[in-house]
All heavy atoms as a GROMACS GRO file, in nm:
protein
  527
    1LYS      N    1   0.083  -0.121   0.001
    1LYS     CA    2  -0.002   0.000   0.001
    1LYS      C    3   0.086   0.124   0.000
    1LYS      O    4   0.038   0.231  -0.039
    1LYS     CB    5  -0.095   0.000   0.120
    1LYS     CG    6  -0.203  -0.105   0.111
    1LYS     CD    7  -0.296  -0.098   0.231
    1LYS     CE    8  -0.401  -0.202   0.217
    1LYS     NZ    9  -0.499  -0.194   0.326
    2ALA      N   10   0.206   0.119   0.049
    2ALA     CA   11   0.296   0.237   0.057
    2ALA      C   12   0.364   0.263  -0.074
    2ALA      O   13   0.432   0.366  -0.088
    2ALA     CB   14   0.397   0.217   0.170
    3GLY      N   15   0.357   0.174  -0.170
    3GLY     CA   16   0.417   0.198  -0.300
    3GLY      C   17   0.552   0.134  -0.323
    3GLY      O   18   0.619   0.158  -0.421
    4PHE      N   19   0.597   0.054  -0.229
    4PHE     CA   20   0.725  -0.015  -0.242
    4PHE      C   21   0.713  -0.124  -0.346
    4PHE      O   22   0.606  -0.180  -0.364
    4PHE     CB   23   0.770  -0.076  -0.107
    4PHE     CG   24   0.819   0.022  -0.010
    4PHE    CD1   25   0.727   0.094   0.070
    4PHE    CD2   26   0.951   0.046   0.009
    4PHE    CE1   27   0.772   0.190   0.160
    4PHE    CE2   28   0.998   0.138   0.100
    4PHE     CZ   29   0.907   0.209   0.176
    5ILE      N   30   0.823  -0.155  -0.414
    5ILE     CA   31   0.821  -0.263  -0.508
    5ILE      C   32   0.915  -0.371  -0.456
    5ILE      O   33   1.029  -0.342  -0.414
    5ILE     CB   34   0.869  -0.214  -0.646
    5ILE    CG1   35   0.762  -0.119  -0.704
    5ILE    CG2   36   0.897  -0.329  -0.742
    5ILE    CD1   37   0.802  -0.055  -0.838
    6GLN      N   38   0.872  -0.495  -0.460
    6GLN     CA   39   0.952  -0.606  -0.419
    6GLN      C   40   1.059  -0.639  -0.527
    6GLN      O   41   1.021  -0.674  -0.637
    6GLN     CB   42   0.868  -0.729  -0.388
    6GLN     CG   43   0.943  -0.839  -0.322
    6GLN     CD   44   0.852  -0.952  -0.275
    6GLN    OE1   45   0.739  -0.962  -0.312
    6GLN    NE2   46   0.906  -1.043  -0.196
    7PHE      N   47   1.184  -0.622  -0.490
    7PHE     CA   48   1.294  -0.650  -0.583
    7PHE      C   49   1.341  -0.792  -0.574
    7PHE      O   50   1.373  -0.857  -0.673
    7PHE     CB   51   1.408  -0.550  -0.553
    7PHE     CG   52   1.521  -0.556  -0.650
    7PHE    CD1   53   1.507  -0.520  -0.784
    7PHE    CD2   54   1.646  -0.602  -0.608
    7PHE    CE1   55   1.615  -0.526  -0.870
    7PHE    CE2   56   1.753  -0.605  -0.693
    7PHE     CZ   57   1.737  -0.570  -0.825
    8GLN      N   58   1.352  -0.841  -0.451
    8GLN     CA   59   1.382  -0.984  -0.425
    8GLN      C   60   1.284  -1.022  -0.313
    8GLN      O   61   1.211  -0.942  -0.261
    8GLN     CB   62   1.524  -1.001  -0.382
    8GLN     CG   63   1.622  -0.976  -0.489
    8GLN     CD   64   1.767  -0.996  -0.445
    8GLN    OE1   65   1.796  -1.004  -0.327
    8GLN    NE2   66   1.858  -1.009  -0.539
    9LYS      N   67   1.292  -1.152  -0.271
    9LYS     CA   68   1.195  -1.198  -0.171
    9LYS      C   69   1.194  -1.111  -0.047
    9LYS      O   70   1.084  -1.084   0.008
    9LYS     CB   71   1.227  -1.341  -0.132
    9LYS     CG   72   1.124  -1.398  -0.043
    9LYS     CD   73   1.138  -1.553  -0.027
    9LYS     CE   74   1.037  -1.599   0.071
    9LYS     NZ   75   0.939  -1.680   0.012
   10SER      N   76   1.306  -1.063   0.002
   10SER     CA   77   1.310  -0.981   0.123
   10SER      C   78   1.373  -0.844   0.099
   10SER      O   79   1.412  -0.778   0.193
   10SER     CB   80   1.385  -1.054   0.234
   10SER     OG   81   1.523  -1.071   0.193
   11VAL      N   82   1.365  -0.797  -0.025
   11VAL     CA   83   1.423  -0.667  -0.056
   11VAL      C   84   1.312  -0.581  -0.127
   11VAL      O   85   1.261  -0.623  -0.229
   11VAL     CB   86   1.545  -0.676  -0.152
   11VAL    CG1   87   1.596  -0.538  -0.188
   11VAL    CG2   88   1.656  -0.760  -0.087
   12PHE      N   89   1.281  -0.469  -0.065
   12PHE     CA   90   1.183  -0.381  -0.123
   12PHE      C   91   1.248  -0.246  -0.152
   12PHE      O   92   1.337  -0.204  -0.079
   12PHE     CB   93   1.067  -0.363  -0.022
   12PHE     CG   94   0.987  -0.484  -0.003
   12PHE    CD1   95   1.028  -0.582   0.088
   12PHE    CD2   96   0.872  -0.505  -0.077
   12PHE    CE1   97   0.955  -0.697   0.101
   12PHE    CE2   98   0.798  -0.624  -0.060
   12PHE     CZ   99   0.840  -0.717   0.034
   13VAL      N  100   1.207  -0.182  -0.260
   13VAL     CA  101   1.269  -0.056  -0.298
   13VAL      C  102   1.164   0.053  -0.310
   13VAL      O  103   1.044   0.024  -0.333
   13VAL     CB  104   1.344  -0.067  -0.438
   13VAL    CG1  105   1.461  -0.163  -0.420
   13VAL    CG2  106   1.254  -0.115  -0.545
   14TYR      N  107   1.209   0.177  -0.296
   14TYR     CA  108   1.122   0.296  -0.305
   14TYR      C  109   1.210   0.407  -0.362
   14TYR      O  110   1.330   0.418  -0.325
   14TYR     CB  111   1.069   0.334  -0.166
   14TYR     CG  112   0.956   0.428  -0.171
   14TYR    CD1  113   0.834   0.389  -0.219
   14TYR    CD2  114   0.972   0.559  -0.124
   14TYR    CE1  115   0.727   0.480  -0.225
   14TYR    CE2  116   0.866   0.649  -0.132
   14TYR     CZ  117   0.748   0.607  -0.180
   14TYR     OH  118   0.641   0.694  -0.188
   15PRO      N  119   1.159   0.488  -0.447
   15PRO     CA  120   1.243   0.587  -0.519
   15PRO      C  121   1.279   0.711  -0.437
   15PRO      O  122   1.358   0.795  -0.484
   15PRO     CB  123   1.158   0.621  -0.641
   15PRO     CG  124   1.021   0.608  -0.597
   15PRO     CD  125   1.021   0.492  -0.500
   16PHE      N  126   1.228   0.725  -0.317
   16PHE     CA  127   1.261   0.843  -0.237
   16PHE      C  128   1.310   0.800  -0.096
   16PHE      O  129   1.277   0.693  -0.047
   16PHE     CB  130   1.132   0.925  -0.218
   16PHE     CG  131   1.072   0.972  -0.352
   16PHE    CD1  132   0.956   0.912  -0.397
   16PHE    CD2  133   1.137   1.069  -0.427
   16PHE    CE1  134   0.900   0.951  -0.517
   16PHE    CE2  135   1.081   1.105  -0.548
   16PHE     CZ  136   0.963   1.047  -0.593
   17GLU      N  137   1.389   0.884  -0.037
   17GLU     CA  138   1.443   0.857   0.094
   17GLU      C  139   1.331   0.851   0.199
   17GLU      O  140   1.246   0.941   0.205
   17GLU     CB  141   1.544   0.970   0.130
   17GLU     CG  142   1.636   0.930   0.244
   17GLU     CD  143   1.578   0.954   0.380
   17GLU    OE1  144   1.515   1.052   0.400
   17GLU    OE2  145   1.598   0.866   0.466
   18CYS      N  146   1.328   0.742   0.275
   18CYS     CA  147   1.224   0.728   0.377
   18CYS      C  148   1.279   0.652   0.500
   18CYS      O  149   1.206   0.581   0.565
   18CYS     CB  150   1.104   0.653   0.321
   18CYS     SG  151   1.142   0.496   0.244
   19THR      N  152   1.403   0.674   0.528
   19THR     CA  153   1.471   0.607   0.641
   19THR      C  154   1.398   0.628   0.771
   19THR      O  155   1.375   0.531   0.844
   19THR     CB  156   1.617   0.655   0.652
   19THR    OG1  157   1.683   0.638   0.525
   19THR    CG2  158   1.693   0.587   0.759
   20ASN      N  159   1.360   0.748   0.804
   20ASN     CA  160   1.296   0.770   0.933
   20ASN      C  161   1.164   0.702   0.942
   20ASN      O  162   1.131   0.646   1.046
   20ASN     CB  163   1.275   0.925   0.955
   20ASN     CG  164   1.407   1.000   0.969
   20ASN    OD1  165   1.508   0.939   1.010
   20ASN    ND2  166   1.403   1.126   0.937
   21GLU      N  167   1.085   0.708   0.834
   21GLU     CA  168   0.955   0.638   0.837
   21GLU      C  169   0.967   0.489   0.855
   21GLU      O  170   0.893   0.426   0.932
   21GLU     CB  171   0.877   0.669   0.706
   21GLU     CG  172   0.840   0.817   0.696
   21GLU     CD  173   0.946   0.906   0.638
   21GLU    OE1  174   1.063   0.865   0.620
   21GLU    OE2  175   0.914   1.023   0.606
   22ILE      N  176   1.062   0.428   0.783
   22ILE     CA  177   1.080   0.284   0.794
   22ILE      C  178   1.134   0.248   0.934
   22ILE      O  179   1.090   0.147   0.993
   22ILE     CB  180   1.178   0.227   0.683
   22ILE    CG1  181   1.112   0.251   0.546
   22ILE    CG2  182   1.211   0.084   0.704
   22ILE    CD1  183   0.975   0.193   0.530
   23SER      N  184   1.228   0.324   0.984
   23SER     CA  185   1.280   0.296   1.120
   23SER      C  186   1.168   0.305   1.223
   23SER      O  187   1.154   0.216   1.309
   23SER     CB  188   1.388   0.396   1.155
   23SER     OG  189   1.500   0.380   1.074
   24ASP      N  190   1.085   0.405   1.213
   24ASP     CA  191   0.976   0.422   1.306
   24ASP      C  192   0.879   0.312   1.294
   24ASP      O  193   0.835   0.249   1.394
   24ASP     CB  194   0.907   0.560   1.282
   24ASP     CG  195   0.792   0.588   1.385
   24ASP    OD1  196   0.825   0.580   1.506
   24ASP    OD2  197   0.682   0.609   1.337
   25LEU      N  198   0.837   0.273   1.174
   25LEU     CA  199   0.738   0.168   1.150
   25LEU      C  200   0.794   0.034   1.199
   25LEU      O  201   0.721  -0.039   1.270
   25LEU     CB  202   0.701   0.159   1.004
   25LEU     CG  203   0.597   0.055   0.967
   25LEU    CD1  204   0.465   0.079   1.038
   25LEU    CD2  205   0.581   0.054   0.816
   26SER      N  206   0.917   0.004   1.168
   26SER     CA  207   0.973  -0.127   1.210
   26SER      C  208   0.984  -0.134   1.362
   26SER      O  209   0.963  -0.243   1.423
   26SER     CB  210   1.106  -0.153   1.142
   26SER     OG  211   1.205  -0.060   1.177
   27TYR      N  212   1.018  -0.024   1.421
   27TYR     CA  213   1.020  -0.019   1.574
   27TYR      C  214   0.882  -0.045   1.631
   27TYR      O  215   0.864  -0.123   1.721
   27TYR     CB  216   1.077   0.115   1.620
   27TYR     CG  217   1.074   0.129   1.771
   27TYR    CD1  218   1.172   0.067   1.848
   27TYR    CD2  219   0.981   0.203   1.834
   27TYR    CE1  220   1.173   0.080   1.988
   27TYR    CE2  221   0.976   0.216   1.973
   27TYR     CZ  222   1.072   0.155   2.046
   27TYR     OH  223   1.073   0.163   2.184
   28ARG      N  224   0.776   0.023   1.575
   28ARG     CA  225   0.642   0.010   1.627
   28ARG      C  226   0.592  -0.130   1.609
   28ARG      O  227   0.511  -0.180   1.688
   28ARG     CB  228   0.551   0.108   1.557
   28ARG     CG  229   0.570   0.251   1.596
   28ARG     CD  230   0.484   0.342   1.515
   28ARG     NE  231   0.512   0.478   1.535
   28ARG     CZ  232   0.423   0.570   1.571
   28ARG    NH1  233   0.296   0.536   1.585
   28ARG    NH2  234   0.457   0.696   1.592
   29LEU      N  235   0.633  -0.197   1.501
   29LEU     CA  236   0.586  -0.334   1.473
   29LEU      C  237   0.671  -0.438   1.547
   29LEU      O  238   0.644  -0.557   1.541
   29LEU     CB  239   0.592  -0.363   1.322
   29LEU     CG  240   0.495  -0.282   1.237
   29LEU    CD1  241   0.521  -0.306   1.090
   29LEU    CD2  242   0.352  -0.318   1.275
   30GLY      N  243   0.778  -0.395   1.615
   30GLY     CA  244   0.864  -0.484   1.688
   30GLY      C  245   0.954  -0.571   1.604
   30GLY      O  246   0.993  -0.680   1.645
   31VAL      N  247   0.988  -0.523   1.483
   31VAL     CA  248   1.069  -0.600   1.393
   31VAL      C  249   1.200  -0.527   1.355
   31VAL      O  250   1.274  -0.571   1.265
   31VAL     CB  251   0.992  -0.642   1.264
   31VAL    CG1  252   0.873  -0.728   1.294
   31VAL    CG2  253   0.950  -0.514   1.190
   32SER      N  254   1.232  -0.423   1.428
   32SER     CA  255   1.347  -0.340   1.394
   32SER      C  256   1.479  -0.422   1.392
   32SER      O  257   1.570  -0.385   1.321
   32SER     CB  258   1.358  -0.218   1.483
   32SER     OG  259   1.368  -0.257   1.616
   33ASP      N  260   1.490  -0.525   1.475
   33ASP     CA  261   1.612  -0.608   1.478
   33ASP      C  262   1.629  -0.689   1.349
   33ASP      O  263   1.738  -0.736   1.318
   33ASP     CB  264   1.611  -0.707   1.591
   33ASP     CG  265   1.627  -0.640   1.729
   33ASP    OD1  266   1.666  -0.519   1.731
   33ASP    OD2  267   1.598  -0.698   1.831
   34ASN      N  268   1.520  -0.698   1.269
   34ASN     CA  269   1.525  -0.774   1.144
   34ASN      C  270   1.520  -0.687   1.019
   34ASN      O  271   1.504  -0.738   0.907
   34ASN     CB  272   1.408  -0.874   1.141
   34ASN     CG  273   1.416  -0.968   1.258
   34ASN    OD1  274   1.515  -1.030   1.283
   34ASN    ND2  275   1.306  -0.977   1.332
   35VAL      N  276   1.528  -0.556   1.035
   35VAL     CA  277   1.516  -0.461   0.923
   35VAL      C  278   1.655  -0.395   0.898
   35VAL      O  279   1.709  -0.343   0.990
   35VAL     CB  280   1.406  -0.356   0.948
   35VAL    CG1  281   1.403  -0.255   0.838
   35VAL    CG2  282   1.271  -0.425   0.958
   36VAL      N  283   1.697  -0.401   0.774
   36VAL     CA  284   1.818  -0.335   0.736
   36VAL      C  285   1.779  -0.234   0.627
   36VAL      O  286   1.712  -0.265   0.531
   36VAL     CB  287   1.920  -0.432   0.676
   36VAL    CG1  288   2.041  -0.358   0.626
   36VAL    CG2  289   1.964  -0.536   0.783
   37ILE      N  290   1.817  -0.111   0.645
   37ILE     CA  291   1.786  -0.001   0.552
   37ILE      C  292   1.914   0.033   0.476
   37ILE      O  293   2.019   0.060   0.539
   37ILE     CB  294   1.732   0.124   0.626
   37ILE    CG1  295   1.603   0.087   0.697
   37ILE    CG2  296   1.712   0.239   0.524
   37ILE    CD1  297   1.553   0.197   0.790
   38MET      N  298   1.905   0.030   0.345
   38MET     CA  299   2.016   0.066   0.262
   38MET      C  300   1.973   0.170   0.161
   38MET      O  301   1.859   0.168   0.113
   38MET     CB  302   2.068  -0.055   0.183
   38MET     CG  303   2.117  -0.163   0.275
   38MET     SD  304   2.193  -0.311   0.203
   38MET     CE  305   2.129  -0.322   0.041
   39ILE      N  306   2.064   0.267   0.134
   39ILE     CA  307   2.035   0.368   0.032
   39ILE      C  308   2.129   0.342  -0.085
   39ILE      O  309   2.249   0.336  -0.069
   39ILE     CB  310   2.056   0.510   0.090
   39ILE    CG1  311   1.957   0.533   0.206
   39ILE    CG2  312   2.038   0.614  -0.023
   39ILE    CD1  313   1.976   0.661   0.273
   40SER      N  314   2.069   0.321  -0.203
   40SER     CA  315   2.148   0.284  -0.318
   40SER      C  316   2.111   0.380  -0.433
   40SER      O  317   1.996   0.412  -0.453
   40SER     CB  318   2.114   0.141  -0.361
   40SER     OG  319   2.180   0.110  -0.480
   41GLU      N  320   2.212   0.425  -0.502
   41GLU     CA  321   2.185   0.517  -0.614
   41GLU      C  322   2.179   0.440  -0.744
   41GLU      O  323   2.107   0.482  -0.836
   41GLU     CB  324   2.300   0.620  -0.625
   41GLU     CG  325   2.294   0.720  -0.505
   41GLU     CD  326   2.395   0.830  -0.525
   41GLU    OE1  327   2.430   0.862  -0.637
   41GLU    OE2  328   2.431   0.885  -0.417
   42ILE      N  329   2.246   0.329  -0.754
   42ILE     CA  330   2.251   0.251  -0.878
   42ILE      C  331   2.251   0.101  -0.842
   42ILE      O  332   2.320   0.061  -0.749
   42ILE     CB  333   2.376   0.285  -0.961
   42ILE    CG1  334   2.386   0.428  -0.992
   42ILE    CG2  335   2.385   0.195  -1.085
   42ILE    CD1  336   2.518   0.469  -1.053
   43PHE      N  337   2.170   0.024  -0.914
   43PHE     CA  338   2.178  -0.120  -0.899
   43PHE      C  339   2.137  -0.192  -1.026
   43PHE      O  340   2.063  -0.134  -1.107
   43PHE     CB  341   2.091  -0.171  -0.781
   43PHE     CG  342   1.948  -0.138  -0.789
   43PHE    CD1  343   1.858  -0.226  -0.850
   43PHE    CD2  344   1.899  -0.018  -0.740
   43PHE    CE1  345   1.723  -0.192  -0.858
   43PHE    CE2  346   1.763   0.014  -0.747
   43PHE     CZ  347   1.676  -0.075  -0.806
   44GLN      N  348   2.189  -0.308  -1.046
   44GLN     CA  349   2.160  -0.385  -1.168
   44GLN      C  350   2.012  -0.416  -1.180
   44GLN      O  351   1.954  -0.463  -1.081
   44GLN     CB  352   2.244  -0.511  -1.169
   44GLN     CG  353   2.237  -0.588  -1.295
   44GLN     CD  354   2.326  -0.708  -1.297
   44GLN    OE1  355   2.385  -0.742  -1.195
   44GLN    NE2  356   2.333  -0.777  -1.411
   45GLY      N  357   1.953  -0.387  -1.293
   45GLY     CA  358   1.811  -0.415  -1.312
   45GLY      C  359   1.722  -0.295  -1.273
   45GLY      O  360   1.602  -0.307  -1.269
   46GLU      N  361   1.785  -0.182  -1.244
   46GLU     CA  362   1.704  -0.065  -1.198
   46GLU      C  363   1.607  -0.018  -1.304
   46GLU      O  364   1.503   0.040  -1.271
   46GLU     CB  365   1.795   0.047  -1.156
   46GLU     CG  366   1.875   0.113  -1.265
   46GLU     CD  367   1.962   0.225  -1.216
   46GLU    OE1  368   1.979   0.241  -1.098
   46GLU    OE2  369   2.019   0.291  -1.303
   47GLU      N  370   1.636  -0.037  -1.432
   47GLU     CA  371   1.548   0.011  -1.540
   47GLU      C  372   1.406  -0.046  -1.526
   47GLU      O  373   1.308   0.024  -1.542
   47GLU     CB  374   1.605  -0.024  -1.678
   47GLU     CG  375   1.739   0.041  -1.708
   47GLU     CD  376   1.858  -0.034  -1.650
   47GLU    OE1  377   1.838  -0.146  -1.600
   47GLU    OE2  378   1.969   0.021  -1.655
   48THR      N  379   1.399  -0.176  -1.494
   48THR     CA  380   1.269  -0.244  -1.476
   48THR      C  381   1.197  -0.187  -1.361
   48THR      O  382   1.072  -0.159  -1.368
   48THR     CB  383   1.293  -0.391  -1.456
   48THR    OG1  384   1.367  -0.445  -1.570
   48THR    CG2  385   1.158  -0.466  -1.442
   49ILE      N  386   1.264  -0.162  -1.249
   49ILE     CA  387   1.200  -0.105  -1.128
   49ILE      C  388   1.155   0.036  -1.157
   49ILE      O  389   1.041   0.079  -1.116
   49ILE     CB  390   1.301  -0.112  -1.010
   49ILE    CG1  391   1.335  -0.254  -0.975
   49ILE    CG2  392   1.245  -0.035  -0.891
   49ILE    CD1  393   1.224  -0.337  -0.926
   50ILE      N  394   1.238   0.116  -1.224
   50ILE     CA  395   1.195   0.252  -1.261
   50ILE      C  396   1.070   0.253  -1.342
   50ILE      O  397   0.979   0.332  -1.313
   50ILE     CB  398   1.312   0.326  -1.332
   50ILE    CG1  399   1.425   0.349  -1.234
   50ILE    CG2  400   1.264   0.456  -1.394
   50ILE    CD1  401   1.555   0.395  -1.300
   51GLU      N  402   1.059   0.163  -1.440
   51GLU     CA  403   0.935   0.158  -1.523
   51GLU      C  404   0.818   0.123  -1.436
   51GLU      O  405   0.710   0.172  -1.456
   51GLU     CB  406   0.955   0.056  -1.633
   51GLU     CG  407   1.050   0.106  -1.746
   51GLU     CD  408   0.998   0.232  -1.815
   51GLU    OE1  409   0.875   0.250  -1.833
   51GLU    OE2  410   1.084   0.316  -1.845
   52GLU      N  411   0.836   0.034  -1.341
   52GLU     CA  412   0.725  -0.005  -1.248
   52GLU      C  413   0.679   0.116  -1.168
   52GLU      O  414   0.558   0.134  -1.147
   52GLU     CB  415   0.764  -0.122  -1.157
   52GLU     CG  416   0.774  -0.252  -1.232
   52GLU     CD  417   0.799  -0.370  -1.138
   52GLU    OE1  418   0.727  -0.378  -1.034
   52GLU    OE2  419   0.894  -0.444  -1.164
   53PHE      N  420   0.774   0.197  -1.119
   53PHE     CA  421   0.736   0.314  -1.040
   53PHE      C  422   0.664   0.419  -1.133
   53PHE      O  423   0.573   0.484  -1.087
   53PHE     CB  424   0.862   0.380  -0.979
   53PHE     CG  425   0.905   0.312  -0.853
   53PHE    CD1  426   1.036   0.266  -0.843
   53PHE    CD2  427   0.820   0.293  -0.744
   53PHE    CE1  428   1.078   0.202  -0.726
   53PHE    CE2  429   0.860   0.229  -0.628
   53PHE     CZ  430   0.991   0.185  -0.620
   54ILE      N  431   0.707   0.429  -1.257
   54ILE     CA  432   0.636   0.519  -1.350
   54ILE      C  433   0.498   0.464  -1.380
   54ILE      O  434   0.399   0.545  -1.374
   54ILE     CB  435   0.719   0.534  -1.481
   54ILE    CG1  436   0.848   0.613  -1.452
   54ILE    CG2  437   0.638   0.600  -1.589
   54ILE    CD1  438   0.945   0.614  -1.568
   55ASP      N  439   0.485   0.337  -1.404
   55ASP     CA  440   0.354   0.278  -1.432
   55ASP      C  441   0.256   0.296  -1.319
   55ASP      O  442   0.136   0.313  -1.334
   55ASP     CB  443   0.364   0.130  -1.468
   55ASP     CG  444   0.431   0.109  -1.605
   55ASP    OD1  445   0.446   0.206  -1.684
   55ASP    OD2  446   0.478  -0.006  -1.628
   56SER      N  447   0.307   0.287  -1.191
   56SER     CA  448   0.223   0.300  -1.076
   56SER      C  449   0.210   0.446  -1.033
   56SER      O  450   0.145   0.474  -0.930
   56SER     CB  451   0.281   0.217  -0.960
   56SER     OG  452   0.407   0.268  -0.920
   57GLU      N  453   0.269   0.537  -1.106
   57GLU     CA  454   0.258   0.678  -1.086
   57GLU      C  455   0.318   0.727  -0.956
   57GLU      O  456   0.278   0.830  -0.900
   57GLU     CB  457   0.113   0.726  -1.103
   57GLU     CG  458   0.054   0.700  -1.240
   57GLU     CD  459  -0.086   0.752  -1.258
   57GLU    OE1  460  -0.152   0.786  -1.158
   57GLU    OE2  461  -0.134   0.752  -1.371
   58ILE      N  462   0.415   0.651  -0.904
   58ILE     CA  463   0.493   0.692  -0.788
   58ILE      C  464   0.590   0.803  -0.832
   58ILE      O  465   0.613   0.897  -0.757
   58ILE     CB  466   0.566   0.575  -0.725
   58ILE    CG1  467   0.473   0.465  -0.682
   58ILE    CG2  468   0.658   0.621  -0.612
   58ILE    CD1  469   0.385   0.500  -0.561
   59ILE      N  470   0.646   0.786  -0.954
   59ILE     CA  471   0.730   0.890  -1.011
   59ILE      C  472   0.685   0.916  -1.154
   59ILE      O  473   0.609   0.836  -1.209
   59ILE     CB  474   0.881   0.851  -1.012
   59ILE    CG1  475   0.906   0.725  -1.098
   59ILE    CG2  476   0.933   0.836  -0.871
   59ILE    CD1  477   1.053   0.690  -1.115
   60SER      N  478   0.733   1.023  -1.214
   60SER     CA  479   0.705   1.049  -1.352
   60SER      C  480   0.840   1.057  -1.428
   60SER      O  481   0.943   1.064  -1.370
   60SER     CB  482   0.632   1.184  -1.370
   60SER     OG  483   0.715   1.289  -1.331
   61ARG      N  484   0.829   1.056  -1.555
   61ARG     CA  485   0.952   1.065  -1.639
   61ARG      C  486   1.023   1.196  -1.610
   61ARG      O  487   1.143   1.198  -1.614
   61ARG     CB  488   0.919   1.050  -1.786
   61ARG     CG  489   0.866   0.908  -1.818
   61ARG     CD  490   0.890   0.869  -1.962
   61ARG     NE  491   0.829   0.738  -1.987
   61ARG     CZ  492   0.887   0.626  -1.957
   61ARG    NH1  493   1.005   0.621  -1.901
   61ARG    NH2  494   0.827   0.511  -1.984
   62GLU      N  495   0.952   1.299  -1.579
   62GLU     CA  496   1.011   1.432  -1.549
   62GLU      C  497   1.097   1.425  -1.424
   62GLU      O  498   1.191   1.500  -1.404
   62GLU     CB  499   0.905   1.539  -1.537
   62GLU     CG  500   0.834   1.576  -1.668
   62GLU     CD  501   0.730   1.472  -1.707
   62GLU    OE1  502   0.669   1.409  -1.619
   62GLU    OE2  503   0.708   1.460  -1.828
   63ASP      N  504   1.059   1.337  -1.331
   63ASP     CA  505   1.138   1.319  -1.208
   63ASP      C  506   1.277   1.264  -1.232
   63ASP      O  507   1.365   1.279  -1.153
   63ASP     CB  508   1.067   1.221  -1.109
   63ASP     CG  509   0.939   1.276  -1.050
   63ASP    OD1  510   0.930   1.402  -1.032
   63ASP    OD2  511   0.848   1.198  -1.031
   64LEU      N  512   1.293   1.204  -1.346
   64LEU     CA  513   1.422   1.142  -1.379
   64LEU      C  514   1.524   1.241  -1.436
   64LEU      O  515   1.644   1.208  -1.448
   64LEU     CB  516   1.404   1.027  -1.480
   64LEU     CG  517   1.305   0.915  -1.437
   64LEU    CD1  518   1.286   0.818  -1.550
   64LEU    CD2  519   1.352   0.852  -1.311
   65ASP      N  520   1.483   1.358  -1.465
   65ASP     CA  521   1.577   1.457  -1.523
   65ASP      C  522   1.668   1.512  -1.419
   65ASP      O  523   1.648   1.521  -1.303
   65ASP     CB  524   1.499   1.575  -1.584
   65ASP     CG  525   1.420   1.527  -1.706
   65ASP    OD1  526   1.462   1.431  -1.769
   65ASP    OD2  527   1.317   1.593  -1.740
   0.00000   0.00000   0.00000
């Protein structure tokens, strides 16, 4: 519901920084010991994920400029 895309079984991606929100949510759910947050600028296969974010209207092509 938050707009994350599952990249691998336990890896979810989002196109905007949301470290504080994820930290807070994982703490409230009692799973913070099992959550690792990583910020990545480039990763293999990103073109497919970018297209999914565009299709779901999370980002627009103009955001990529």
